[in-house]
C-alpha positions as CSV (number, residue, x, y, z in Angstrom):
1,X,-22.2,11.9,35.4
2,X,-19.8,14.0,35.0
3,X,-17.1,14.5,32.2
4,X,-13.9,15.8,32.4
5,X,-11.9,15.5,28.8
6,X,-7.9,16.1,29.5
7,X,-6.8,19.5,27.4
8,X,-6.1,19.8,23.7
9,X,-7.9,16.0,23.2
10,X,-9.1,15.2,19.7
11,X,-11.3,11.6,19.3
12,X,-13.6,11.0,15.6
13,X,-15.9,8.3,14.9
14,X,-17.2,6.8,11.1
15,X,-18.7,3.3,10.1
16,X,-16.5,2.2,7.2
17,X,-17.2,-1.1,5.8
18,X,-19.4,-1.6,8.5
19,X,-17.2,-1.5,11.1
20,X,-17.0,1.4,13.5
21,X,-13.9,3.0,14.1
22,X,-12.8,5.1,16.5
23,X,-9.9,8.1,16.4
24,X,-8.0,9.8,18.8
25,X,-5.0,11.1,20.3
26,X,-3.0,10.1,22.9
27,X,-5.0,12.8,24.7
28,X,-8.3,11.4,23.4
29,X,-7.2,7.8,24.5
30,X,-6.9,9.2,28.0
31,X,-9.6,10.8,28.5
32,X,-11.8,7.9,26.7
33,X,-10.2,5.6,28.8
34,X,-11.4,7.5,32.0
35,X,-14.9,7.8,31.4
36,X,-15.4,4.1,30.2
37,X,-13.8,3.2,34.1
38,X,-16.9,5.9,35.1
39,X,-19.3,4.3,33.6
40,X,-18.0,0.9,34.6
41,X,-18.8,2.1,38.3
42,X,-21.8,3.3,38.1
43,X,-24.3,1.4,39.2
44,X,-27.4,0.0,37.2
45,X,-27.3,0.4,33.7
46,X,-26.3,4.2,32.1
47,X,-24.7,5.7,29.5
48,X,-22.7,8.0,27.6
49,X,-24.0,10.1,24.1
50,X,-21.0,11.8,22.4
51,X,-21.2,13.4,19.2
52,X,-20.2,16.3,17.5
53,X,-22.5,18.7,18.9
54,X,-21.0,16.8,22.1
55,X,-17.2,16.2,22.6
56,X,-16.2,14.4,18.8
57,X,-14.7,16.0,15.7
58,X,-16.8,17.3,13.0
59,X,-18.6,15.1,11.2
60,X,-18.3,12.1,13.2
61,X,-20.7,9.5,13.6
62,X,-22.8,9.5,16.8
63,X,-21.7,7.3,19.1
64,X,-23.8,5.7,22.7
65,X,-21.3,4.2,25.0
66,X,-24.1,1.8,27.5
67,X,-23.5,0.2,30.4
68,X,-25.8,-2.8,31.4
69,X,-26.3,-5.0,33.7
């Protein structure tokens, strides 16, 4: 699965009081929605693993988005 992000996208995640908070600018939200739609269309189980070394802003919590059958 190739991940394509919109220019100037920003996405960060943090955990606060047991809740996962995803913060993003417009390009980040549109990119994330595209990735979710792509993941939904995949056959079988699959996942995206995002962190500050892979698409998220520095200091972000690790985020795994998983599709299960």
